[in-house]
C-alpha positions in Angstrom: -114.7 85.0 117.6 -115.5 82.9 115.0 -113.9 81.9 112.2 -115.7 81.4 108.9 -114.3 78.9 106.2 -115.3 79.6 102.7 -115.7 76.9 100.3 -113.8 77.7 96.8 -116.7 76.8 94.2 -114.4 75.7 91.6 -113.0 73.3 93.7 -117.3 72.0 93.6 -117.6 71.7 90.8 -114.1 70.0 89.9 -115.4 67.5 92.5 -118.6 66.9 90.9 -117.1 66.8 88.0 -114.6 63.9 88.8 -117.3 62.1 90.5 -119.4 62.3 87.5 -116.9 60.9 85.1 -116.2 58.2 87.5 -120.1 56.8 87.4 -119.7 57.2 83.7 -116.8 55.1 83.1 -118.9 52.2 85.6 -121.9 52.5 83.7 -120.0 52.4 80.4 -117.9 49.1 81.5 -119.4 45.8 80.4 -119.2 43.0 82.9 -120.3 40.3 80.6 -117.7 37.3 79.1 -115.8 38.8 76.0 -117.1 37.3 72.6 -114.1 35.7 70.8 -114.1 34.9 67.1 -114.6 31.1 66.5 -111.0 30.0 64.6 -111.7 29.6 60.9 -113.1 25.9 60.3 -109.9 24.7 58.1 -110.9 21.9 55.5 -107.9 18.9 55.2 -106.5 18.6 51.9 -108.0 15.6 50.0 -105.9 12.4 50.1 -104.2 11.3 46.9 -103.9 7.7 46.4 -101.0 6.9 44.3 -101.2 4.7 41.4 -100.5 1.1 42.1 -97.0 0.4 41.1 -96.9 -2.3 38.3 -93.3 -4.4 38.9 -91.7 -4.7 35.8 -91.9 -8.1 33.6 -89.9 -10.8 33.7 -90.8 -12.2 30.7 -89.0 -10.9 28.0 -91.8 -11.8 25.4 -93.7 -8.6 27.4 -90.8 -6.3 25.5 -91.5 -7.4 22.2 -93.0 -4.9 19.8 -96.8 -5.3 19.1 -97.7 -7.1 16.3 -100.1 -4.3 14.0 -100.1 -6.3 11.0 -97.2 -7.8 9.2 -95.7 -9.0 6.0 -96.6 -12.8 4.8 -94.4 -14.0 1.7 -94.4 -16.7 -0.8 -91.1 -18.6 -1.3 -91.2 -21.4 -4.4 -89.1 -24.3 -3.5 -85.8 -23.8 -5.3 -85.5 -20.0 -4.5 -83.1 -20.8 -1.2 -81.4 -23.6 0.6 -84.5 -24.4 2.3 -85.8 -28.2 1.4 -89.4 -27.1 1.4 -90.9 -24.1 -0.3 -93.2 -22.1 2.4 -95.0 -18.9 3.1 -93.5 -16.7 5.9 -94.8 -14.5 8.1 -92.9 -12.3 9.9 -95.0 -9.4 12.3 -94.9 -5.6 12.0 -92.2 -4.8 14.5 -89.5 -7.5 12.7 -86.5 -6.0 11.7 -83.7 -8.4 10.4 -81.4 -6.1 13.3 -83.7 -6.3 15.6 -85.1 -8.1 18.9 -86.0 -12.1 18.2 -89.1 -13.5 17.9 -90.8 -16.9 19.2 -91.1 -19.0 15.7 -93.7 -21.6 14.5 -93.5 -24.2 12.2 -96.6 -25.2 10.4 -96.9 -28.7 8.5 -100.4 -29.1 6.3 -102.8 -32.1 5.5 -102.6 -34.3 3.0 -104.6 -32.0 0.9 -101.9 -29.2 0.0 -99.0 -31.6 -0.8 -97.3 -29.5 -4.0 -94.7 -28.3 -5.8 -93.9 -25.2 -6.0 -90.7 -25.5 -8.1 -93.1 -26.5 -11.0 -95.4 -24.5 -10.5 -95.8 -21.6 -8.4 -99.3 -21.3 -7.9 -99.0 -24.9 -5.8 -97.9 -23.2 -2.6 -100.9 -20.9 -2.1 -102.9 -24.4 -1.2 -100.9 -23.8 2.1 -102.9 -20.9 3.0 -106.1 -22.9 3.3 -105.7 -24.4 7.0 -103.9 -23.7 9.9 -102.1 -20.7 11.0 -101.2 -19.1 7.1 -104.5 -19.4 6.7 -105.7 -17.2 9.6 -103.0 -14.9 8.6 -104.3 -14.7 5.2 -107.7 -13.8 6.9 -106.4 -11.1 9.4 -107.4 -13.2 12.4 -104.0 -13.9 13.6 -103.7 -12.3 17.1 -101.6 -14.7 19.0 -101.2 -13.4 22.6 -97.0 -12.4 21.8 -95.6 -11.7 18.2 -94.2 -14.5 16.3 -92.7 -15.5 13.0 -95.0 -18.4 11.2 -93.0 -20.8 8.7 -95.5 -22.5 6.7 -93.5 -25.3 4.9 -95.1 -27.0 1.8 -94.5 -30.9 1.8 -93.5 -32.2 -2.3 -93.0 -36.1 -1.0 -96.1 -38.0 0.0 -95.2 -37.6 3.7 -93.1 -35.4 5.8 -89.6 -36.5 6.6 -88.1 -35.3 10.0 -84.5 -35.1 8.5 -85.8 -32.2 6.4 -88.4 -31.0 8.6 -84.8 -30.6 10.8 -83.0 -29.1 7.9 -86.5 -26.3 7.2 -86.4 -25.6 10.9 -82.7 -24.7 11.3 -82.5 -22.6 8.0 -85.5 -20.3 9.4 -83.3 -20.6 12.5 -80.2 -19.2 10.5 -81.7 -16.9 8.2 -84.0 -14.8 10.6 -84.4 -13.2 13.9 -85.5 -16.2 15.9 -85.9 -17.0 20.1 -84.5 -20.2 19.8 -85.6 -20.7 23.1 -89.3 -20.5 21.9 -89.5 -22.7 18.5 -92.6 -24.6 17.9 -93.5 -27.3 15.5 -96.9 -28.0 14.8 -99.0 -29.5 12.2 -103.0 -30.5 10.8 -103.7 -34.3 10.4 -101.0 -35.3 8.0 -98.9 -32.6 9.9 -99.2 -33.9 12.8 -98.5 -37.5 12.3 -95.2 -35.4 11.1 -94.7 -33.2 14.1 -95.4 -37.1 16.2 -92.7 -38.5 14.3 -90.1 -35.4 15.0 -90.8 -36.1 18.4 -88.9 -39.7 18.1 -85.5 -40.4 18.0 -83.9 -42.4 15.7 -80.4 -43.4 14.3 -80.1 -40.7 11.8 -82.7 -38.0 13.9 -80.6 -38.0 17.5 -82.3 -36.8 20.3 -80.3 -33.8 20.8 -82.0 -32.5 17.9 -85.4 -32.8 18.9 -86.1 -32.1 22.5 -90.1 -32.4 23.4 -90.6 -29.6 26.2 -94.6 -30.1 26.0 -97.0 -31.8 24.2 -100.1 -28.9 23.6 -102.7 -30.9 22.1 -103.2 -34.3 20.8 -106.0 -35.4 18.1 -108.0 -38.4 18.5 -109.4 -40.3 16.3 -113.5 -39.4 16.1 -113.0 -37.0 18.4 -112.7 -32.7 17.2 -109.1 -32.0 17.8 -108.6 -29.4 20.9 -108.0 -25.8 20.1 -104.5 -24.5 20.8 -102.9 -21.7 22.1 -102.3 -20.5 18.3 -106.0 -19.9 18.1 -106.7 -23.0 15.8 -107.2 -26.9 15.8 -104.2 -28.4 15.5 -103.1 -31.9 15.8 -100.1 -31.5 17.9 -97.8 -29.3 18.7 -94.6 -29.9 20.6 -91.8 -27.5 21.7 -88.0 -27.9 20.4 -84.8 -26.4 21.3 -81.5 -27.1 20.1 -78.6 -28.3 22.1 -76.0 -25.6 20.9 -77.8 -23.0 23.4 -79.6 -23.2 26.9 -82.6 -24.5 27.8 -85.0 -22.1 29.8 -85.4 -23.2 33.5 
């Protein structure tokens, strides 16, 4: 007796659908390598170079206030205890209680001799040459600000003793850097400056310490320009024995 096996049509459909689904999955699978997104390109930050560091200055003159145009005043002979009448220039940053400034003392030539005690207008002849003339013209522009004392000789020649008294009077009356006192002269004033470098029995060596000769006028030669911006016969640097000498 034969046994007939009946196939469930639903099962057949289920099997067919299963194979079809598997085939669909296989056909949709992409075997190509996956495309990865490239990393973003980063731009390095700009290199900032710090400004060079300027070392602090060891020169005390660099700390002085800039001279924007100071006061140039006449002081006639006999107005104070000075042995000479004089013009005095103080830079714009000067004050009686402020910093101390270098001092330049100028001795004029024979053409500017005068007695301002008898005639105050005589003192204006000091303004004809040298630093006082540069100050008058607005051309006084040294590297560092300084006090300028331009004495007027009322005798036949410059007396080293009186020059000493004049320098000491200005030093005691104003804010002067005693390590930076300069004496300069033109023509007769150059000769007077030279005599101030030579010790005598009345003018001891302790007072005059000629540290440097900046320029020297020679006969029949045009005098060289001094560091103060004008043709000078001679300039010396002076120190006082009661104060320490610079290194």
